[in-house]
N, CA, C, O and the ligand as a Tripos MOL2 file, in Angstrom:
@<TRIPOS>MOLECULE
protein
  273   271    69     0     0
PROTEIN
NO_CHARGES

@<TRIPOS>ATOM
      1 N           0.8430   -1.2060    0.0000 N.3       1 MET1
      2 CA          0.0000    0.0000    0.0000 C.3       1 MET1
      3 C           0.8770    1.2550    0.0000 C.2       1 MET1
      4 O           1.9090    1.2930    0.6700 O.2       1 MET1
      5 N           0.4720    2.2610   -0.7390 N.am      2 ILE2
      6 CA          1.2330    3.5130   -0.8110 C.3       2 ILE2
      7 C           0.6250    4.5320    0.1590 C.2       2 ILE2
      8 O          -0.5850    4.7570    0.1780 O.2       2 ILE2
      9 N           1.4960    5.1340    0.9540 N.am      3 THR3
     10 CA          1.0200    6.1810    1.8630 C.3       3 THR3
     11 C           1.6490    7.5200    1.4660 C.2       3 THR3
     12 O           2.8090    7.5680    1.0580 O.2       3 THR3
     13 N           0.8990    8.5730    1.5850 N.am      4 TYR4
     14 CA          1.4000    9.9050    1.2260 C.3       4 TYR4
     15 C           1.6690   10.7540    2.4660 C.2       4 TYR4
     16 O           1.8140   11.9730    2.3790 O.2       4 TYR4
     17 N           1.7330   10.0980    3.6070 N.am      5 GLU5
     18 CA          1.9000   10.8680    4.8480 C.3       5 GLU5
     19 C           3.3640   11.0990    5.2200 C.2       5 GLU5
     20 O           3.6630   11.8310    6.1640 O.2       5 GLU5
     21 N           4.2840   10.4640    4.4640 N.am      6 ILE6
     22 CA          5.7110   10.6740    4.7270 C.3       6 ILE6
     23 C           6.1080   12.0600    4.1910 C.2       6 ILE6
     24 O           5.8230   12.3730    3.0350 O.2       6 ILE6
     25 N           6.7710   12.9030    5.0260 N.am      7 PRO7
     26 CA          7.1980   14.2240    4.5550 C.3       7 PRO7
     27 C           8.1950   14.1070    3.4150 C.2       7 PRO7
     28 O           9.0990   13.2730    3.4640 O.2       7 PRO7
     29 N           8.0410   14.9270    2.3980 N.am      8 ASP8
     30 CA          8.9180   14.9190    1.2380 C.3       8 ASP8
     31 C          10.2040   15.6840    1.5560 C.2       8 ASP8
     32 O          10.1490   16.8930    1.7830 O.2       8 ASP8
     33 N          11.3640   15.0100    1.5780 N.am      9 PRO9
     34 CA         12.6230   15.7000    1.9010 C.3       9 PRO9
     35 C          12.9480   16.8080    0.9210 C.2       9 PRO9
     36 O          13.5080   17.8340    1.3060 O.2       9 PRO9
     37 N          12.6020   16.6120   -0.3470 N.am     10 PHE10
     38 CA         12.9040   17.6490   -1.3400 C.3      10 PHE10
     39 C          12.0890   18.9150   -1.0940 C.2      10 PHE10
     40 O          12.6150   20.0220   -1.2050 O.2      10 PHE10
     41 N          10.8000   18.7560   -0.7580 N.am     11 ALA11
     42 CA          9.9550   19.9170   -0.4590 C.3      11 ALA11
     43 C          10.5060   20.6810    0.7360 C.2      11 ALA11
     44 O          10.5010   21.9120    0.7470 O.2      11 ALA11
     45 N          10.9800   19.9530    1.7400 N.am     12 THR12
     46 CA         11.5730   20.5920    2.9200 C.3      12 THR12
     47 C          12.8330   21.3520    2.5340 C.2      12 THR12
     48 O          13.0700   22.4590    3.0160 O.2      12 THR12
     49 N          13.6380   20.7530    1.6630 N.am     13 PHE13
     50 CA         14.8730   21.3900    1.2070 C.3      13 PHE13
     51 C          14.5840   22.6930    0.4730 C.2      13 PHE13
     52 O          15.2440   23.7050    0.7130 O.2      13 PHE13
     53 N          13.5950   22.6700   -0.4250 N.am     14 VAL14
     54 CA         13.2350   23.8640   -1.1910 C.3      14 VAL14
     55 C          12.7430   24.9600   -0.2570 C.2      14 VAL14
     56 O          13.0800   26.1300   -0.4380 O.2      14 VAL14
     57 N          11.9400   24.5830    0.7470 N.am     15 ARG15
     58 CA         11.4240   25.5830    1.6810 C.3      15 ARG15
     59 C          12.5790   26.2230    2.4490 C.2      15 ARG15
     60 O          12.6020   27.4400    2.6320 O.2      15 ARG15
     61 N          13.5360   25.4130    2.8990 N.am     16 ASN16
     62 CA         14.6780   25.9530    3.6340 C.3      16 ASN16
     63 C          15.5400   26.8450    2.7460 C.2      16 ASN16
     64 O          16.0590   27.8630    3.2030 O.2      16 ASN16
     65 N          15.6920   26.4670    1.4860 N.am     17 ARG17
     66 CA         16.4480   27.2730    0.5250 C.3      17 ARG17
     67 C          15.8150   28.6380    0.3440 C.2      17 ARG17
     68 O          16.5030   29.6590    0.3120 O.2      17 ARG17
     69 N          14.4870   28.6440    0.2250 N.am     18 ASN18
     70 CA         13.7830   29.9000    0.0190 C.3      18 ASN18
     71 C          13.9360   30.8360    1.2080 C.2      18 ASN18
     72 O          14.0100   32.0530    1.0350 O.2      18 ASN18
     73 N          13.9840   30.2770    2.4130 N.am     19 ILE19
     74 CA         14.1910   31.1000    3.6090 C.3      19 ILE19
     75 C          15.5060   31.8710    3.4750 C.2      19 ILE19
     76 O          15.5940   33.0370    3.8600 O.2      19 ILE19
     77 N          16.5310   31.2010    2.9210 N.am     20 ASN20
     78 CA         17.8530   31.8050    2.8310 C.3      20 ASN20
     79 C          18.0200   32.7140    1.6120 C.2      20 ASN20
     80 O          18.9970   33.4590    1.5370 O.2      20 ASN20
     81 N          17.0990   32.6670    0.6690 N.am     21 CYS21
     82 CA         17.2990   33.3970   -0.5790 C.3      21 CYS21
     83 C          16.4870   34.6850   -0.6920 C.2      21 CYS21
     84 O          16.8950   35.5920   -1.4180 O.2      21 CYS21
     85 N          15.3880   34.7950   -0.0210 N.am     22 VAL22
     86 CA         14.5220   35.9640   -0.2060 C.3      22 VAL22
     87 C          14.9280   37.1260    0.6870 C.2      22 VAL22
     88 O          15.5290   36.9320    1.7440 O.2      22 VAL22
     89 N          14.5930   38.3340    0.2500 N.am     23 GLY23
     90 CA         14.6560   39.5000    1.1180 C.3      23 GLY23
     91 C          15.9730   40.2410    1.1560 C.2      23 GLY23
     92 O          16.1070   41.2080    1.9050 O.2      23 GLY23
     93 N          16.9620   39.8120    0.3590 N.am     24 SER24
     94 CA         18.2390   40.4990    0.3630 C.3      24 SER24
     95 C          18.2760   41.5370   -0.7580 C.2      24 SER24
     96 O          18.0820   41.2080   -1.9290 O.2      24 SER24
     97 N          18.5280   42.7890   -0.3880 N.am     25 THR25
     98 CA         18.5300   43.8490   -1.3940 C.3      25 THR25
     99 C          19.7740   44.7240   -1.2550 C.2      25 THR25
    100 O          20.3680   44.8210   -0.1810 O.2      25 THR25
    101 N          20.1520   45.3560   -2.3620 N.am     26 TYR26
    102 CA         21.3290   46.2220   -2.3700 C.3      26 TYR26
    103 C          20.9050   47.6830   -2.4310 C.2      26 TYR26
    104 O          20.1240   48.0760   -3.2980 O.2      26 TYR26
    105 N          21.4260   48.4810   -1.5080 N.am     27 ASP27
    106 CA         21.1250   49.9090   -1.4740 C.3      27 ASP27
    107 C          22.2390   50.6650   -2.2000 C.2      27 ASP27
    108 O          23.3680   50.7390   -1.7160 O.2      27 ASP27
    109 N          21.9080   51.2250   -3.3670 N.am     28 TYR28
    110 CA         22.9250   51.8840   -4.1830 C.3      28 TYR28
    111 C          23.4030   53.1990   -3.5760 C.2      28 TYR28
    112 O          24.4960   53.6650   -3.8990 O.2      28 TYR28
    113 N          22.6010   53.8000   -2.7030 N.am     29 PHE29
    114 CA         22.9710   55.0890   -2.1170 C.3      29 PHE29
    115 C          23.9640   54.9260   -0.9800 C.2      29 PHE29
    116 O          24.9610   55.6440   -0.9020 O.2      29 PHE29
    117 N          23.6820   53.9760   -0.1010 N.am     30 SER30
    118 CA         24.5990   53.7600    1.0180 C.3      30 SER30
    119 C          25.6420   52.6900    0.6860 C.2      30 SER30
    120 O          26.5650   52.4510    1.4640 O.2      30 SER30
    121 N          25.4830   52.0410   -0.4950 N.am     31 LYS31
    122 CA         26.3740   50.9640   -0.9280 C.3      31 LYS31
    123 C          26.4620   49.8520    0.1120 C.2      31 LYS31
    124 O          27.5370   49.3460    0.4340 O.2      31 LYS31
    125 N          25.3080   49.4990    0.6150 N.am     32 GLU32
    126 CA         25.2370   48.4230    1.5910 C.3      32 GLU32
    127 C          24.1560   47.4310    1.2050 C.2      32 GLU32
    128 O          23.1610   47.7830    0.5710 O.2      32 GLU32
    129 N          24.3710   46.1980    1.5940 N.am     33 TRP33
    130 CA         23.3460   45.1830    1.4210 C.3      33 TRP33
    131 C          22.4780   45.1610    2.6690 C.2      33 TRP33
    132 O          22.9750   45.2340    3.7930 O.2      33 TRP33
    133 N          21.1860   45.0580    2.4530 N.am     34 SER34
    134 CA         20.3010   44.9430    3.6030 C.3      34 SER34
    135 C          19.4140   43.7210    3.4430 C.2      34 SER34
    136 O          19.0930   43.2980    2.3320 O.2      34 SER34
    137 N          19.0370   43.1770    4.5600 N.am     35 PHE35
    138 CA         18.2200   41.9690    4.5570 C.3      35 PHE35
    139 C          17.1730   42.0640    5.6510 C.2      35 PHE35
    140 O          17.4970   42.2160    6.8290 O.2      35 PHE35
    141 N          15.9150   41.9730    5.2490 N.am     36 LYS36
    142 CA         14.8380   41.9710    6.2360 C.3      36 LYS36
    143 C          14.3610   40.5430    6.3990 C.2      36 LYS36
    144 O          13.8790   39.9170    5.4540 O.2      36 LYS36
    145 N          14.5010   40.0460    7.6010 N.am     37 CYS37
    146 CA         14.1230   38.6630    7.8780 C.3      37 CYS37
    147 C          12.6120   38.4930    7.7370 C.2      37 CYS37
    148 O          11.8280   39.2420    8.3200 O.2      37 CYS37
    149 N          12.2260   37.4930    6.9530 N.am     38 SER38
    150 CA         10.8010   37.2640    6.7330 C.3      38 SER38
    151 C          10.1430   36.5820    7.9220 C.2      38 SER38
    152 O           8.9160   36.5380    8.0130 O.2      38 SER38
    153 N          10.9380   36.0580    8.8200 N.am     39 THR39
    154 CA         10.3900   35.3420    9.9730 C.3      39 THR39
    155 C          10.1650   36.2640   11.1650 C.2      39 THR39
    156 O           9.1000   36.2320   11.7820 O.2      39 THR39
    157 N          11.1710   37.0930   11.4960 N.am     40 CYS40
    158 CA         11.0500   37.9290   12.6970 C.3      40 CYS40
    159 C          11.0980   39.4240   12.3720 C.2      40 CYS40
    160 O          11.0340   40.2510   13.2810 O.2      40 CYS40
    161 N          11.2110   39.7860   11.0700 N.am     41 SER41
    162 CA         11.1800   41.1770   10.6010 C.3      41 SER41
    163 C          12.3720   42.0120   11.0630 C.2      41 SER41
    164 O          12.3340   43.2410   10.9940 O.2      41 SER41
    165 N          13.4170   41.3570   11.5290 N.am     42 GLU42
    166 CA         14.6180   42.0900   11.9040 C.3      42 GLU42
    167 C          15.4020   42.4580   10.6410 C.2      42 GLU42
    168 O          15.5050   41.6490    9.7190 O.2      42 GLU42
    169 N          15.9590   43.6890   10.5960 N.am     43 VAL43
    170 CA         16.7060   44.1320    9.4270 C.3      43 VAL43
    171 C          18.1980   44.1540    9.7420 C.2      43 VAL43
    172 O          18.6280   44.6830   10.7680 O.2      43 VAL43
    173 N          18.9840   43.5590    8.8250 N.am     44 MET44
    174 CA         20.4290   43.5110    9.0050 C.3      44 MET44
    175 C          21.1150   44.2150    7.8380 C.2      44 MET44
    176 O          20.5720   44.2820    6.7360 O.2      44 MET44
    177 N          22.3180   44.7410    8.0950 N.am     45 PHE45
    178 CA         23.0820   45.4140    7.0470 C.3      45 PHE45
    179 C          24.4850   44.8290    6.9540 C.2      45 PHE45
    180 O          25.0440   44.3630    7.9470 O.2      45 PHE45
    181 N          25.0510   44.8600    5.7360 N.am     46 ALA46
    182 CA         26.4150   44.3860    5.5400 C.3      46 ALA46
    183 C          27.0190   45.1120    4.3430 C.2      46 ALA46
    184 O          26.2980   45.4840    3.4170 O.2      46 ALA46
    185 N          28.3450   45.3200    4.3510 N.am     47 PRO47
    186 CA         28.9990   46.0680    3.2790 C.3      47 PRO47
    187 C          29.1570   45.3100    1.9730 C.2      47 PRO47
    188 O          29.3800   45.9260    0.9310 O.2      47 PRO47
    189 N          29.0480   43.9960    2.0040 N.am     48 SER48
    190 CA         29.2140   43.2270    0.7760 C.3      48 SER48
    191 C          28.2150   42.0820    0.7180 C.2      48 SER48
    192 O          27.6350   41.6850    1.7290 O.2      48 SER48
    193 N          28.0280   41.5620   -0.4920 N.am     49 LYS49
    194 CA         27.0830   40.4670   -0.6610 C.3      49 LYS49
    195 C          27.5420   39.2300    0.1000 C.2      49 LYS49
    196 O          26.7310   38.5050    0.6770 O.2      49 LYS49
    197 N          28.8490   38.9990    0.0930 N.am     50 LYS50
    198 CA         29.4100   37.8490    0.8030 C.3      50 LYS50
    199 C          29.0760   37.9210    2.2910 C.2      50 LYS50
    200 O          28.7290   36.9180    2.9150 O.2      50 LYS50
    201 N          29.1900   39.1270    2.8440 N.am     51 THR51
    202 CA         28.9370   39.3110    4.2690 C.3      51 THR51
    203 C          27.4600   39.1770    4.5990 C.2      51 THR51
    204 O          27.0960   38.5940    5.6210 O.2      51 THR51
    205 N          26.6030   39.7180    3.7280 N.am     52 ILE52
    206 CA         25.1680   39.6290    4.0230 C.3      52 ILE52
    207 C          24.6960   38.1810    3.9610 C.2      52 ILE52
    208 O          23.7960   37.7860    4.7030 O.2      52 ILE52
    209 N          25.2970   37.3970    3.0850 N.am     53 ILE53
    210 CA         24.9200   35.9820    3.0190 C.3      53 ILE53
    211 C          25.3150   35.2770    4.3140 C.2      53 ILE53
    212 O          24.5440   34.4890    4.8620 O.2      53 ILE53
    213 N          26.5140   35.5650    4.7930 N.am     54 LYS54
    214 CA         26.9690   34.9710    6.0570 C.3      54 LYS54
    215 C          26.0900   35.4200    7.2130 C.2      54 LYS54
    216 O          25.6700   34.6100    8.0410 O.2      54 LYS54
    217 N          25.8140   36.7300    7.2610 N.am     55 THR55
    218 CA         24.9820   37.2860    8.3280 C.3      55 THR55
    219 C          23.5950   36.6740    8.3090 C.2      55 THR55
    220 O          23.0260   36.3320    9.3460 O.2      55 THR55
    221 N          23.0620   36.5440    7.0890 N.am     56 ARG56
    222 CA         21.7220   36.0130    6.9010 C.3      56 ARG56
    223 C          21.6280   34.5460    7.3360 C.2      56 ARG56
    224 O          20.6840   34.1420    8.0150 O.2      56 ARG56
    225 N          22.6320   33.7600    6.9270 N.am     57 LEU57
    226 CA         22.6440   32.3480    7.2920 C.3      57 LEU57
    227 C          22.7790   32.1820    8.8090 C.2      57 LEU57
    228 O          22.1100   31.3480    9.4190 O.2      57 LEU57
    229 N          23.6580   32.9960    9.3990 N.am     58 TYR58
    230 CA         23.8530   32.9320   10.8400 C.3      58 TYR58
    231 C          22.5590   33.2810   11.5650 C.2      58 TYR58
    232 O          22.1520   32.5920   12.5010 O.2      58 TYR58
    233 N          21.9240   34.3500   11.1230 N.am     59 HIS59
    234 CA         20.6860   34.7980   11.7530 C.3      59 HIS59
    235 C          19.5970   33.7350   11.6360 C.2      59 HIS59
    236 O          18.9340   33.4010   12.6180 O.2      59 HIS59
    237 N          19.4220   33.2080   10.4250 N.am     60 THR60
    238 CA         18.3610   32.2230   10.1970 C.3      60 THR60
    239 C          18.5810   30.9850   11.0490 C.2      60 THR60
    240 O          17.6500   30.4750   11.6730 O.2      60 THR60
    241 N          19.8230   30.5050   11.0700 N.am     61 ARG61
    242 CA         20.1030   29.2630   11.7900 C.3      61 ARG61
    243 C          20.0790   29.4370   13.2990 C.2      61 ARG61
    244 O          19.5020   28.6170   14.0130 O.2      61 ARG61
    245 N          20.7060   30.5060   13.7880 N.am     62 ASN62
    246 CA         20.9130   30.6210   15.2310 C.3      62 ASN62
    247 C          19.8360   31.4120   15.9490 C.2      62 ASN62
    248 O          19.6140   31.2050   17.1420 O.2      62 ASN62
    249 N          19.1630   32.3160   15.2460 N.am     63 ILE63
    250 CA         18.1670   33.1410   15.9210 C.3      63 ILE63
    251 C          16.7550   32.6850   15.5660 C.2      63 ILE63
    252 O          15.9380   32.4400   16.4540 O.2      63 ILE63
    253 N          16.4640   32.5690   14.2610 N.am     64 CYS64
    254 CA         15.1060   32.2090   13.8660 C.3      64 CYS64
    255 C          14.8040   30.7270   14.0640 C.2      64 CYS64
    256 O          13.7080   30.3670   14.4920 O.2      64 CYS64
    257 N          15.7670   29.8730   13.7550 N.am     65 LEU65
    258 CA         15.5310   28.4400   13.8790 C.3      65 LEU65
    259 C          16.0810   27.8790   15.1900 C.2      65 LEU65
    260 O          16.0670   26.6670   15.4020 O.2      65 LEU65
    261 N          16.5540   28.7420   16.0500 N.am     66 GLY66
    262 CA         16.9980   28.3180   17.3730 C.3      66 GLY66
    263 C          18.1530   27.3370   17.3630 C.2      66 GLY66
    264 O          18.1470   26.3610   18.1140 O.2      66 GLY66
    265 N          19.1640   27.5900   16.5060 N.am     67 GLY67
    266 CA         20.3570   26.7590   16.5060 C.3      67 GLY67
    267 C          20.2570   25.4990   15.6720 C.2      67 GLY67
    268 O          21.0560   24.5760   15.8230 O.2      67 GLY67
    269 N          19.2650   25.4660   14.7870 N.am     68 TYR68
    270 CA         19.1050   24.3080   13.9130 C.3      68 TYR68
    271 C          20.3140   24.1530   13.0140 C.2      68 TYR68
    272 O          20.3650   23.2290   12.2020 O.2      68 TYR68
    273 ZN         14.8200   36.4550   11.8600 Zn       69 ZN69
@<TRIPOS>BOND
     1     1     2 1
     2     2     3 1
     3     3     4 2
     4     3     5 am
     5     5     6 1
     6     6     7 1
     7     7     8 2
     8     7     9 am
     9     9    10 1
    10    10    11 1
    11    11    12 2
    12    11    13 am
    13    13    14 1
    14    14    15 1
    15    15    16 2
    16    15    17 am
    17    17    18 1
    18    18    19 1
    19    19    20 2
    20    19    21 am
    21    21    22 1
    22    22    23 1
    23    23    24 2
    24    23    25 am
    25    25    26 1
    26    26    27 1
    27    27    28 2
    28    27    29 am
    29    29    30 1
    30    30    31 1
    31    31    32 2
    32    31    33 am
    33    33    34 1
    34    34    35 1
    35    35    36 2
    36    35    37 am
    37    37    38 1
    38    38    39 1
    39    39    40 2
    40    39    41 am
    41    41    42 1
    42    42    43 1
    43    43    44 2
    44    43    45 am
    45    45    46 1
    46    46    47 1
    47    47    48 2
    48    47    49 am
    49    49    50 1
    50    50    51 1
    51    51    52 2
    52    51    53 am
    53    53    54 1
    54    54    55 1
    55    55    56 2
    56    55    57 am
    57    57    58 1
    58    58    59 1
    59    59    60 2
    60    59    61 am
    61    61    62 1
    62    62    63 1
    63    63    64 2
    64    63    65 am
    65    65    66 1
    66    66    67 1
    67    67    68 2
    68    67    69 am
    69    69    70 1
    70    70    71 1
    71    71    72 2
    72    71    73 am
    73    73    74 1
    74    74    75 1
    75    75    76 2
    76    75    77 am
    77    77    78 1
    78    78    79 1
    79    79    80 2
    80    79    81 am
    81    81    82 1
    82    82    83 1
    83    83    84 2
    84    83    85 am
    85    85    86 1
    86    86    87 1
    87    87    88 2
    88    87    89 am
    89    89    90 1
    90    90    91 1
    91    91    92 2
    92    91    93 am
    93    93    94 1
    94    94    95 1
    95    95    96 2
    96    95    97 am
    97    97    98 1
    98    98    99 1
    99    99   100 2
   100    99   101 am
   101   101   102 1
   102   102   103 1
   103   103   104 2
   104   103   105 am
   105   105   106 1
   106   106   107 1
   107   107   108 2
   108   107   109 am
   109   109   110 1
   110   110   111 1
   111   111   112 2
   112   111   113 am
   113   113   114 1
   114   114   115 1
   115   115   116 2
   116   115   117 am
   117   117   118 1
   118   118   119 1
   119   119   120 2
   120   119   121 am
   121   121   122 1
   122   122   123 1
   123   123   124 2
   124   123   125 am
   125   125   126 1
   126   126   127 1
   127   127   128 2
   128   127   129 am
   129   129   130 1
   130   130   131 1
   131   131   132 2
   132   131   133 am
   133   133   134 1
   134   134   135 1
   135   135   136 2
   136   135   137 am
   137   137   138 1
   138   138   139 1
   139   139   140 2
   140   139   141 am
   141   141   142 1
   142   142   143 1
   143   143   144 2
   144   143   145 am
   145   145   146 1
   146   146   147 1
   147   147   148 2
   148   147   149 am
   149   149   150 1
   150   150   151 1
   151   151   152 2
   152   151   153 am
   153   153   154 1
   154   154   155 1
   155   155   156 2
   156   155   157 am
   157   157   158 1
   158   158   159 1
   159   159   160 2
   160   159   161 am
   161   161   162 1
   162   162   163 1
   163   163   164 2
   164   163   165 am
   165   165   166 1
   166   166   167 1
   167   167   168 2
   168   167   169 am
   169   169   170 1
   170   170   171 1
   171   171   172 2
   172   171   173 am
   173   173   174 1
   174   174   175 1
   175   175   176 2
   176   175   177 am
   177   177   178 1
   178   178   179 1
   179   179   180 2
   180   179   181 am
   181   181   182 1
   182   182   183 1
   183   183   184 2
   184   183   185 am
   185   185   186 1
   186   186   187 1
   187   187   188 2
   188   187   189 am
   189   189   190 1
   190   190   191 1
   191   191   192 2
   192   191   193 am
   193   193   194 1
   194   194   195 1
   195   195   196 2
   196   195   197 am
   197   197   198 1
   198   198   199 1
   199   199   200 2
   200   199   201 am
   201   201   202 1
   202   202   203 1
   203   203   204 2
   204   203   205 am
   205   205   206 1
   206   206   207 1
   207   207   208 2
   208   207   209 am
   209   209   210 1
   210   210   211 1
   211   211   212 2
   212   211   213 am
   213   213   214 1
   214   214   215 1
   215   215   216 2
   216   215   217 am
   217   217   218 1
   218   218   219 1
   219   219   220 2
   220   219   221 am
   221   221   222 1
   222   222   223 1
   223   223   224 2
   224   223   225 am
   225   225   226 1
   226   226   227 1
   227   227   228 2
   228   227   229 am
   229   229   230 1
   230   230   231 1
   231   231   232 2
   232   231   233 am
   233   233   234 1
   234   234   235 1
   235   235   236 2
   236   235   237 am
   237   237   238 1
   238   238   239 1
   239   239   240 2
   240   239   241 am
   241   241   242 1
   242   242   243 1
   243   243   244 2
   244   243   245 am
   245   245   246 1
   246   246   247 1
   247   247   248 2
   248   247   249 am
   249   249   250 1
   250   250   251 1
   251   251   252 2
   252   251   253 am
   253   253   254 1
   254   254   255 1
   255   255   256 2
   256   255   257 am
   257   257   258 1
   258   258   259 1
   259   259   260 2
   260   259   261 am
   261   261   262 1
   262   262   263 1
   263   263   264 2
   264   263   265 am
   265   265   266 1
   266   266   267 1
   267   267   268 2
   268   267   269 am
   269   269   270 1
   270   270   271 1
   271   271   272 2
@<TRIPOS>SUBSTRUCTURE
     1 MET1         2 RESIDUE 1 A MET
     2 ILE2         6 RESIDUE 1 A ILE
     3 THR3        10 RESIDUE 1 A THR
     4 TYR4        14 RESIDUE 1 A TYR
     5 GLU5        18 RESIDUE 1 A GLU
     6 ILE6        22 RESIDUE 1 A ILE
     7 PRO7        26 RESIDUE 1 A PRO
     8 ASP8        30 RESIDUE 1 A ASP
     9 PRO9        34 RESIDUE 1 A PRO
    10 PHE10       38 RESIDUE 1 A PHE
    11 ALA11       42 RESIDUE 1 A ALA
    12 THR12       46 RESIDUE 1 A THR
    13 PHE13       50 RESIDUE 1 A PHE
    14 VAL14       54 RESIDUE 1 A VAL
    15 ARG15       58 RESIDUE 1 A ARG
    16 ASN16       62 RESIDUE 1 A ASN
    17 ARG17       66 RESIDUE 1 A ARG
    18 ASN18       70 RESIDUE 1 A ASN
    19 ILE19       74 RESIDUE 1 A ILE
    20 ASN20       78 RESIDUE 1 A ASN
    21 CYS21       82 RESIDUE 1 A CYS
    22 VAL22       86 RESIDUE 1 A VAL
    23 GLY23       90 RESIDUE 1 A GLY
    24 SER24       94 RESIDUE 1 A SER
    25 THR25       98 RESIDUE 1 A THR
    26 TYR26      102 RESIDUE 1 A TYR
    27 ASP27      106 RESIDUE 1 A ASP
    28 TYR28      110 RESIDUE 1 A TYR
    29 PHE29      114 RESIDUE 1 A PHE
    30 SER30      118 RESIDUE 1 A SER
    31 LYS31      122 RESIDUE 1 A LYS
    32 GLU32      126 RESIDUE 1 A GLU
    33 TRP33      130 RESIDUE 1 A TRP
    34 SER34      134 RESIDUE 1 A SER
    35 PHE35      138 RESIDUE 1 A PHE
    36 LYS36      142 RESIDUE 1 A LYS
    37 CYS37      146 RESIDUE 1 A CYS
    38 SER38      150 RESIDUE 1 A SER
    39 THR39      154 RESIDUE 1 A THR
    40 CYS40      158 RESIDUE 1 A CYS
    41 SER41      162 RESIDUE 1 A SER
    42 GLU42      166 RESIDUE 1 A GLU
    43 VAL43      170 RESIDUE 1 A VAL
    44 MET44      174 RESIDUE 1 A MET
    45 PHE45      178 RESIDUE 1 A PHE
    46 ALA46      182 RESIDUE 1 A ALA
    47 PRO47      186 RESIDUE 1 A PRO
    48 SER48      190 RESIDUE 1 A SER
    49 LYS49      194 RESIDUE 1 A LYS
    50 LYS50      198 RESIDUE 1 A LYS
    51 THR51      202 RESIDUE 1 A THR
    52 ILE52      206 RESIDUE 1 A ILE
    53 ILE53      210 RESIDUE 1 A ILE
    54 LYS54      214 RESIDUE 1 A LYS
    55 THR55      218 RESIDUE 1 A THR
    56 ARG56      222 RESIDUE 1 A ARG
    57 LEU57      226 RESIDUE 1 A LEU
    58 TYR58      230 RESIDUE 1 A TYR
    59 HIS59      234 RESIDUE 1 A HIS
    60 THR60      238 RESIDUE 1 A THR
    61 ARG61      242 RESIDUE 1 A ARG
    62 ASN62      246 RESIDUE 1 A ASN
    63 ILE63      250 RESIDUE 1 A ILE
    64 CYS64      254 RESIDUE 1 A CYS
    65 LEU65      258 RESIDUE 1 A LEU
    66 GLY66      262 RESIDUE 1 A GLY
    67 GLY67      266 RESIDUE 1 A GLY
    68 TYR68      270 RESIDUE 1 A TYR
    69 ZN69       273 GROUP 0 **** ****
C-alpha cells in the first residue's frame, strides 16, 4: 500500500532554501546590502554580498531556527 503521509525531503529542502534566498537587497545610495528577515522582521546590514549571506545564514540558523 502507498502512503502519502511521509514528509517529502525535497519539499523541505526547497522551503529551507527559500528562507535563505529571499529579502536580500542592495542599497545603491549607502552601498550596503540589507536583509529583512521574513520570519522575525529584523533588518540587518552588511557592506558586501558575501557578508550579508553569512549574516543572513547565521541569523536564520541561530536566531530564527533556534540553533538548527
Ligand atoms: Zn529572523
